[in-house]
N, C-alpha and C positions, 0 to 999 in steps of 0.2 A: 504494500500500500504506500503510495507516494503522498506526501503532505505538502501541498502548495500553499503559498500565502505566508510562509515563515518570513519574518522580517530580517533574519540574520543578525540582528543586533542584540540578541539576548546575551546576558553576561553570566559567566559561570565562575564559581569560586575556585581558586587554584591552591587552596590550603594544602592539599596533599603533595603539591610540588615543592613545598617549603620545608617539609619535615620528613623524617624517615618513618616509613610505614611498613609494618610487617604484614605481608599479604599471605593468605587471604584475609580480608577485613569485611566485617558487616557493619553497616551504618544506615542511618536514616537520611535519604536523599530528599531534599526539599526543592520544589520548583514553584516559582511565582508566575502565574499566567493571567492574562487579561480575562476578566469574568465574562466578556462578550463572546469568548470561545466556549462552545459547548463542553461541559465537563467530560462527557463520554468521548468526545474527539480528542481532548487533551490527554486523557488517560490512555486511549488507544494509541496515540502517537508515541507516548513514552514507553508503553508496553512493547510496541513494535521494536523500539531500539534495544530494550532489555533482551528481547528474544534474539535479535540480530547478533548481539555480542555475548549471548548465552549467560546473561546475568540473572541469577535467581532473584525474584522479588516477591514481596508479600506485604500484607497489612496496609492497604491504602487508607489514608486519612485526608480529608478535605476540609478547609476552613476558609470562610470569606473574610476579606479585609474589612476594617471598621467602616470604610466608605463604600464598600461594595464594588469597587473598581477591579479588584484582583481576587483570584482564588489561589490559595496555597495548597499544594499537593505534597504530601509526605508519604514516602514508601520505603520500606526496609529493603536493602539490596546487599548482595554478597559480591564483592569485587575480588578477583583472583590475582590481578596484576596492575601495575602502574600503566602499562600499555592499554589495557581494557578500559581503565578509568579515563585516560586521556581521550580515547576514541569515543567513549560514551558522552563525555562532556562536549566534545567537538560537535557531535551530532545533535545533542540537546539544544545547542544554540539555534538550530534550524526549526525547532518546534514552533508552530504558529502561535503568536501572542506571548511567547516566553519573555519575561523581563529579567529573571534572575534564577540561577540554580546553584545550590550549595549542598 
């Protein structure tokens, strides 16, 4: 499934590039996406990337911002290497409506 309309300007946290991480690592990935994008579409786009890079994921949580302009998606992921993490974040930038991922 191809997702068009991504603005390509989404920002991702590079915290893992600055410190030594012992892989595999499990953490909660958070993505902030415009609320105007359907929730099902946002989740489907991210799940497609997780499957593409064989990243196990579970426990989706969604929360609306106080002003209602953004939705925050949190999901538990298992990352096996720095390479997979970098590829995942590179592709997350292309998710339609993405403003920030960490």
